[in-house]
Structure formats: structure tokens, C-alpha cells
C-alpha positions as CSV (number, residue, x, y, z in Angstrom):
1,M,-39.4,2.8,-10.5
2,E,-42.3,3.8,-8.1
3,E,-42.8,7.5,-8.1
4,Y,-42.4,7.6,-4.2
5,E,-38.8,6.1,-4.6
6,L,-38.0,8.8,-7.3
7,S,-39.1,11.3,-3.9
8,L,-36.9,9.7,-1.7
9,M,-33.9,9.5,-3.9
10,A,-34.4,13.4,-4.8
11,K,-34.1,14.1,-0.8
12,G,-32.1,11.1,0.4
13,K,-28.6,11.0,1.5
14,G,-25.5,9.4,-1.5
15,K,-25.9,6.1,0.9
16,Q,-29.7,5.9,0.7
17,R,-29.8,6.5,-2.8
18,K,-27.7,4.1,-3.5
19,R,-29.8,1.7,-2.0
20,I,-32.7,2.6,-3.8
21,R,-31.6,2.5,-6.9
22,K,-29.6,-1.3,-6.2
23,R,-33.5,-1.9,-5.1
24,A,-34.3,-1.1,-8.7
25,W,-31.4,-2.6,-10.5
26,D,-33.0,-5.6,-8.5
27,A,-36.2,-5.5,-9.7
28,E,-35.3,-5.0,-13.3
29,H,-33.0,-8.0,-12.9
30,D,-35.2,-10.3,-11.2
31,V,-32.5,-10.9,-8.7
32,D,-33.5,-12.9,-5.4
33,T,-32.6,-10.8,-2.6
34,A,-34.0,-13.0,0.1
35,S,-31.6,-14.9,-0.8
36,R,-28.5,-12.7,-0.9
37,E,-26.0,-13.4,2.2
38,P,-23.8,-10.0,3.4
39,R,-20.3,-10.7,2.4
40,R,-17.2,-10.9,4.6
41,V,-14.2,-8.8,3.6
42,R,-11.0,-10.0,5.6
43,G,-9.6,-7.2,7.8
44,R,-9.0,-6.4,11.5
45,E,-10.7,-8.4,14.5
46,T,-13.0,-5.0,15.1
47,G,-14.8,-3.4,13.0
48,V,-13.3,-3.8,9.6
49,G,-13.5,-7.4,8.9
50,A,-17.3,-7.5,10.2
51,P,-19.7,-8.7,7.8
52,V,-20.7,-6.2,5.8
53,E,-22.7,-5.5,2.0
54,E,-21.2,-4.7,-0.8
55,S,-22.1,-4.6,-4.2
56,F,-18.8,-6.6,-5.4
57,D,-16.9,-9.6,-4.7
58,C,-13.2,-9.1,-7.2
59,A,-11.9,-12.3,-5.1
60,A,-13.4,-15.2,-8.2
61,C,-11.6,-12.4,-10.7
62,F,-8.3,-13.7,-10.1
63,T,-7.3,-16.7,-11.9
64,E,-4.2,-18.5,-12.9
65,G,-3.2,-18.6,-16.4
66,P,-1.4,-16.5,-19.6
67,A,-1.8,-13.2,-20.3
68,N,-1.3,-11.0,-22.8
69,G,-1.1,-7.3,-20.5
70,L,0.8,-5.7,-18.4
71,V,-0.9,-2.8,-16.2
72,V,0.7,0.3,-16.5
73,S,-1.1,2.7,-14.4
74,P,-5.0,2.4,-13.5
75,Y,-7.2,5.5,-13.9
76,G,-10.5,4.8,-12.6
77,V,-12.5,2.4,-14.6
78,L,-9.6,2.7,-17.4
79,A,-6.3,1.6,-17.2
80,F,-3.1,2.1,-19.3
81,V,-1.6,-1.3,-20.3
82,E,1.3,-2.1,-21.9
83,V,0.7,-5.1,-24.8
84,D,3.3,-6.5,-27.2
85,G,5.8,-3.0,-26.0
86,I,3.0,-0.8,-26.8
87,E,1.0,1.4,-23.8
88,R,-2.8,1.1,-25.0
89,L,-5.5,2.6,-22.7
90,C,-7.9,0.3,-22.4
91,R,-11.5,0.2,-20.3
92,V,-11.8,-2.2,-17.2
93,Q,-14.8,-4.7,-17.5
94,E,-17.3,-3.9,-15.4
95,A,-16.6,-7.2,-13.1
96,L,-13.2,-5.8,-12.4
97,T,-14.6,-2.6,-10.5
98,D,-16.7,-1.0,-7.9
99,G,-18.5,1.0,-10.3
100,K,-16.4,4.0,-9.9
101,T,-12.0,2.9,-9.8
102,S,-11.3,-1.1,-10.9
103,F,-9.3,-3.8,-8.7
104,L,-6.3,-3.7,-10.8
105,A,-2.6,-2.3,-9.6
106,P,0.9,-1.1,-11.3
107,G,2.2,-4.5,-12.5
108,D,-1.0,-6.5,-12.6
109,R,-0.8,-9.5,-15.4
110,V,-4.3,-9.0,-17.4
111,V,-6.0,-10.1,-20.2
112,I,-6.6,-7.8,-23.2
113,E,-9.6,-8.6,-25.9
114,E,-10.3,-6.1,-28.3
115,R,-14.0,-5.5,-29.0
116,D,-15.5,-3.3,-31.8
117,G,-12.5,-1.3,-31.6
118,E,-11.9,-1.7,-28.2
119,N,-9.5,-2.5,-25.9
120,I,-10.9,-4.2,-22.6
121,V,-9.5,-6.0,-19.7
122,I,-11.7,-8.9,-19.4
123,A,-9.7,-10.9,-16.2
124,V,-6.7,-10.2,-13.9
125,R,-4.3,-13.1,-12.7
126,V,-3.5,-14.4,-9.5
127,R,-0.6,-12.4,-7.8
128,H,2.2,-13.6,-6.5
129,T,3.0,-11.0,-3.8
130,K,1.6,-7.1,-3.2
131,L,1.0,-4.5,-1.4
132,S,-1.3,-3.0,0.3
133,R,-3.5,-0.5,2.6
134,P,-7.3,-0.1,3.6
135,A,-9.5,1.5,1.1
136,I,-10.6,5.0,1.8
137,E,-14.2,3.1,2.8
138,R,-11.8,0.9,4.7
139,Q,-14.3,-2.4,3.8
140,R,-11.9,-3.8,1.5
141,E,-7.9,-4.1,0.6
142,Q,-6.9,-1.4,-1.5
143,V,-3.7,-3.5,-3.5
144,F,-1.2,-0.5,-5.2
145,A,1.3,-2.9,-6.5
146,A,1.7,-6.0,-7.5
147,N,4.0,-8.8,-8.6
148,I,6.6,-7.4,-7.8
149,D,10.3,-8.3,-5.5
150,Q,11.3,-5.4,-3.7
151,L,9.9,-2.6,-1.6
152,V,12.4,0.2,-1.7
153,V,11.5,3.2,1.2
154,V,12.7,6.4,1.0
155,A,13.3,8.4,3.8
156,A,15.1,12.0,4.2
157,K,17.8,12.5,6.5
158,T,15.8,15.7,8.0
159,R,13.4,17.5,5.4
160,P,10.8,15.8,5.7
161,R,11.8,14.7,9.4
162,F,12.2,10.8,9.7
163,K,9.4,9.3,10.7
164,P,9.9,5.5,12.0
165,G,6.3,5.2,12.8
166,V,5.6,4.9,9.2
167,V,8.5,3.0,7.8
168,D,8.2,0.4,10.6
169,R,4.1,0.3,8.7
170,Y,5.9,-0.4,5.4
171,L,8.2,-3.3,6.8
172,I,4.5,-4.9,8.1
173,A,2.9,-4.2,4.2
174,A,5.9,-5.5,2.8
175,E,6.1,-8.5,5.1
176,F,1.9,-9.7,4.6
177,G,2.1,-9.3,1.0
178,G,5.4,-11.5,0.5
179,V,8.0,-8.9,-0.6
180,S,11.5,-8.1,0.6
181,T,12.1,-4.4,2.2
182,V,15.5,-2.1,1.3
183,L,15.4,1.7,3.2
184,C,17.1,4.6,1.1
185,L,18.0,7.2,3.4
186,N,18.1,10.1,1.1
187,K,19.0,13.2,1.4
188,S,22.3,12.2,3.1
189,D,24.3,15.4,2.3
190,L,21.6,18.1,4.6
191,P,23.6,18.8,8.0
192,G,22.9,17.3,11.3
193,A,23.3,13.4,12.8
194,E,21.9,11.0,11.1
195,P,18.0,9.2,13.2
196,E,19.3,6.7,16.1
197,S,16.6,4.7,14.8
198,I,18.6,4.0,11.8
199,R,21.4,1.9,13.3
200,N,18.2,-0.2,14.5
201,Y,17.0,-1.7,11.6
202,E,20.4,-2.2,10.7
203,D,20.8,-4.3,13.5
204,L,17.6,-6.3,12.6
205,G,19.0,-6.8,9.4
206,L,17.5,-4.3,6.9
207,P,19.9,-3.4,3.6
208,V,20.7,0.4,4.2
209,I,21.5,2.8,1.2
210,R,22.3,6.3,2.1
211,S,22.3,8.5,-0.9
212,S,22.6,12.2,-2.1
213,C,21.1,13.6,-5.5
214,Q,23.1,16.5,-4.9
215,T,26.5,14.9,-4.1
216,G,25.8,11.9,-6.0
217,E,26.3,9.9,-2.7
218,G,24.5,6.0,-3.2
219,I,23.3,6.4,-6.7
220,D,24.8,3.8,-7.8
221,A,24.4,1.3,-5.0
222,F,21.1,2.4,-5.2
223,R,21.3,1.5,-9.2
224,A,22.4,-1.9,-8.4
225,A,19.9,-2.5,-5.5
226,L,17.1,-2.0,-8.2
227,E,18.7,-3.9,-11.6
228,G,17.0,-7.0,-12.7
229,K,13.9,-6.6,-10.5
230,T,10.6,-5.5,-10.0
231,S,10.6,-3.1,-7.1
232,V,8.1,0.0,-5.7
233,L,9.5,3.2,-4.7
234,A,7.5,4.5,-2.1
235,G,7.6,7.1,1.4
236,Q,6.7,10.8,2.3
237,S,6.1,13.2,0.0
238,G,9.2,15.4,-0.4
239,V,11.8,12.6,0.4
240,G,13.2,12.9,-3.2
241,K,11.6,9.7,-4.8
242,S,10.9,11.3,-8.4
243,S,14.6,12.8,-7.4
244,L,16.2,9.4,-7.1
245,L,14.9,8.5,-10.6
246,N,15.9,11.2,-12.4
247,A,19.3,10.5,-11.1
248,I,19.4,6.9,-12.3
249,E,17.8,8.1,-15.8
250,P,17.7,11.7,-16.3
251,D,16.0,11.1,-19.3
252,L,12.8,10.5,-17.2
253,E,12.7,14.1,-16.2
254,L,9.7,13.5,-14.0
255,D,8.6,16.6,-12.1
256,T,9.7,17.0,-8.4
257,G,8.9,18.9,-5.5
258,G,10.3,20.4,-2.1
259,V,9.8,20.5,1.4
260,S,7.1,23.6,2.2
261,E,8.8,25.9,4.5
262,I,5.9,26.3,7.0
263,T,4.8,22.7,8.0
264,G,7.8,21.2,7.3
265,K,5.9,18.8,4.5
266,G,6.8,17.5,1.1
267,R,4.8,18.5,-1.7
268,H,2.6,15.6,-3.8
269,T,4.2,15.8,-7.4
270,T,3.4,12.1,-8.0
271,S,-0.1,12.2,-8.3
272,A,-0.8,8.6,-9.6
273,S,1.3,5.0,-8.9
274,R,2.8,4.0,-11.7
275,L,5.2,1.2,-13.7
276,Y,8.5,2.6,-15.8
277,H,11.3,0.2,-17.4
278,L,14.4,1.5,-17.0
279,K,17.7,0.0,-18.1
280,G,19.7,-2.1,-16.6
281,G,16.4,-4.6,-16.3
282,I,15.0,-2.4,-13.8
283,Q,11.6,-2.6,-13.6
284,I,10.0,0.4,-10.4
285,I,6.3,1.4,-9.6
286,D,6.9,5.2,-8.4
287,T,3.8,6.0,-5.6
288,P,2.2,9.4,-4.7
289,G,3.7,10.5,-1.1
290,I,1.8,9.4,1.7
291,R,2.4,11.0,5.5
292,Q,0.7,8.1,7.1
293,L,0.0,4.7,5.7
294,G,-3.0,2.1,7.1
295,L,-2.4,-1.6,7.3
296,W,-4.7,-3.9,6.0
297,G,-4.8,-8.2,7.0
298,V,-3.2,-7.5,10.6
299,S,-4.8,-8.2,13.8
300,P,-3.2,-6.8,17.2
301,G,-3.0,-10.5,17.7
302,E,-0.5,-10.9,14.8
303,L,1.2,-7.4,15.5
304,D,4.5,-9.2,17.0
305,V,5.2,-11.2,14.3
306,Y,6.3,-8.4,12.0
307,F,8.7,-7.4,15.3
308,P,11.0,-9.8,15.1
309,E,12.8,-8.3,18.9
310,I,9.5,-8.3,20.4
311,A,8.1,-11.7,18.9
312,A,11.5,-13.4,20.4
313,L,10.1,-13.0,23.8
314,T,6.2,-13.1,23.8
315,A,6.8,-16.6,25.1
316,H,7.6,-15.5,28.3
317,C,5.0,-13.3,29.3
318,R,3.0,-14.6,31.9
319,F,-0.8,-14.1,29.3
320,R,-0.8,-15.7,26.0
321,D,-2.0,-12.6,24.5
322,C,-0.6,-10.1,26.3
323,S,-0.5,-6.6,25.1
324,H,2.7,-5.4,26.2
325,G,1.0,-3.0,27.9
326,K,0.2,-3.3,31.7
327,E,0.1,-6.7,32.7
328,P,2.0,-8.3,35.2
329,D,5.0,-10.6,34.2
330,C,5.5,-9.0,30.6
331,A,8.9,-10.3,29.0
332,V,8.7,-7.8,26.3
333,R,8.1,-4.8,28.6
334,Q,10.8,-6.1,31.1
335,A,13.0,-6.0,28.3
336,Y,12.2,-2.4,27.1
337,E,13.0,-1.1,30.4
338,A,15.8,-2.9,30.9
339,G,17.2,-1.1,27.9
340,Q,17.2,-4.5,25.4
341,I,14.5,-3.3,23.2
342,A,15.1,0.4,21.1
343,P,12.6,2.6,22.7
344,L,11.8,4.3,18.9
345,R,10.5,0.3,17.9
346,F,8.7,-0.7,21.1
347,T,6.7,3.1,20.9
348,S,6.0,2.4,17.3
349,Y,5.0,-1.0,18.3
350,M,2.2,0.5,20.8
351,H,1.1,2.8,18.8
352,I,0.6,0.9,15.9
353,R,-1.2,-1.9,18.1
354,E,-3.5,0.6,19.8
355,S,-4.3,1.8,16.3
356,L,-5.2,-1.3,15.1
357,G,-7.5,-2.6,18.5
358,E,-9.4,1.1,17.7
359,N,-9.6,0.5,14.3
360,Q,-8.2,3.8,12.5
361,V,-6.8,4.3,9.7
362,F,-3.5,5.9,10.0
């Protein structure tokens, strides 16, 4: 590396230092940088999804074929992988990482090789289903569960406050990834009325389980919904995901957290997504609680598909690209004003559409 580049690297900011290191690597390995084209990352119509330069591309890493390992929990460029019923800490081959973290997710089927006494993940098999969101840098998809049958969205009756928008985003992410959904309304023993939007979801055909870890209500139904399936447990912090798992399998003894008296928001207890094998053929991935979920791969124009009550009306709008905002002769808005679309669902739709249009991550 030239002396002036070393000086720039010492003074420069993070991105500048990365560019200098990359030029040095290209020169050392005789890479023809002039022939390199920007790689495209699938995403939204604005901002995310535009051609961007990245130092990795994992699409070619996913192949068909047999696997001898099952990812339990990724850990940076390492991963806990189950091989022959034994959990092992493995190093992930560099091609399957971005240098800091791997592209692996709990539920991934992988190929493990032993080299010089070290277990190495050398390949990932094609995913049949997935749940994902934008990565922090918003330039690529971050899959947080793979090869699952269903998503169980856990929400609390009152504490923390029920957020239909969060549930709707999970429903969209599940449908985008080919995963069915169940809604579990936990803490049913708490005083107060049920959120009014629960009936809206039931009217749409979404299965709803009402449960309480205090009284035992719905625990058997919750267990039955999981038996023989690979599921993902997701929802805000403090809704009782870990408590539900402890209720159906007390030997797990997972840490549980309450809700802050000051903020009314849940406290994180699960720090990383992890796959558990439970009795009754239950395989479940417990995920850290989040307050908001970003959507990957869904554009504003595609959002109608994920709201069936809205999709059924869009053909009657005057404009094919109607946003259902201020356009004249909008069949969707007319139905909403006539009380034919639930207000909370319409409000959630408009908020999500606006966030996608502005390329914001929620």
C-alpha cells in the first residue's frame, strides 16, 4: 500500500478506509476493477433496490443437494450447527459471510466439512421458505429464519400495547416468504377489553389463539398448533414469548422479562434467534423481540396484494396505480368511508405504504 494511502487510511472515515483496503486487496490479487459491474440487490422501487456496489454476493452460495447440518443459531462468522444430533460450533466459510456476519439463519440446511480438526460450513442448501427484513445498512436482505412452516405472531392483550401495524408487517413478511401465520394473543388474564382489531383478523381467516401463562388458558391449543411443525415465534419484547415456551416445556427454563413501568415497553431477554427441539415433534425458532419490522422486497405498488380486503377493490379504482390517497373515484377509499374496511386496517395500510414509498425502515 502506498504511503499516501496509509496516511488517508489513518485519517479517513470508515467508508474511506474500506475503499482503500479494497483497492489494496484488488491490487495484491490482480483484480481487474475496470470490468467489475455494480451488483443489484432486490428491494423496493425507491432507494433500496437501486444498483449498489457491494463486496459480497451470496446468491450463488445457495445450492440444491443433501445436507449434513442444521443451523441452530448464527454467531457472527461462526454458527452453532447440529450435526448427527450434536450441536457444534462451526466456522462459516468466507464466501458465506460479508466479513462480519454470515448469511446463515436458524433452520438453514448446510454442508459441514472437517478441516484440520475444525468444523467448517462450506455450503447452504436452497431455502424453501424464509422470514426476512432489511439488514441494518438496508442494502441487502437479512433472513432471520429459514425452512419454516409457520410464523406465530405473539402479541399481548394490553401490556405492552397491542400494535396492529406490527402484526400487519409480520403477516406481509410471512406471505412474502411463503409461510403461514397464526396469531397468539397472550396475557388474556389481564383486565380490560380485547383489542378491537382481533376480530378483524379473525374475519380475514387468521387463526387466533388466546393464552395466559398465569391461568393456563390456551396453552394446550398453543402446543397443538406447534406439534409436528417448524415454527417461528416472533413479536414485540415483553409479550411473553419465552414464558409461552417455558409453559409448554418447563425444562427449557428460558429467561423472561417484564414490561417497563415507565415506558410500557417490553424488556429484551432473547438476544439471538435460536432453534429449539421440543417434545411432540415441535421445532421452534425463538427470535429477539422487536418493536417495529422493516419489510424487504415489497414495493408500494405491490402492497395491495397483502391486504386482501383492499386488493378485492383496486380493480374498481379509476387509476390502475391508485395509491388510495387523494385520487378521485378511488373504490378503496369509498369503501373505507362507507365502513366496509376496518379503520385500523386501512390506517395500517396507508402508514406502511408511506414508509415503503419514503424508503424508511420500521
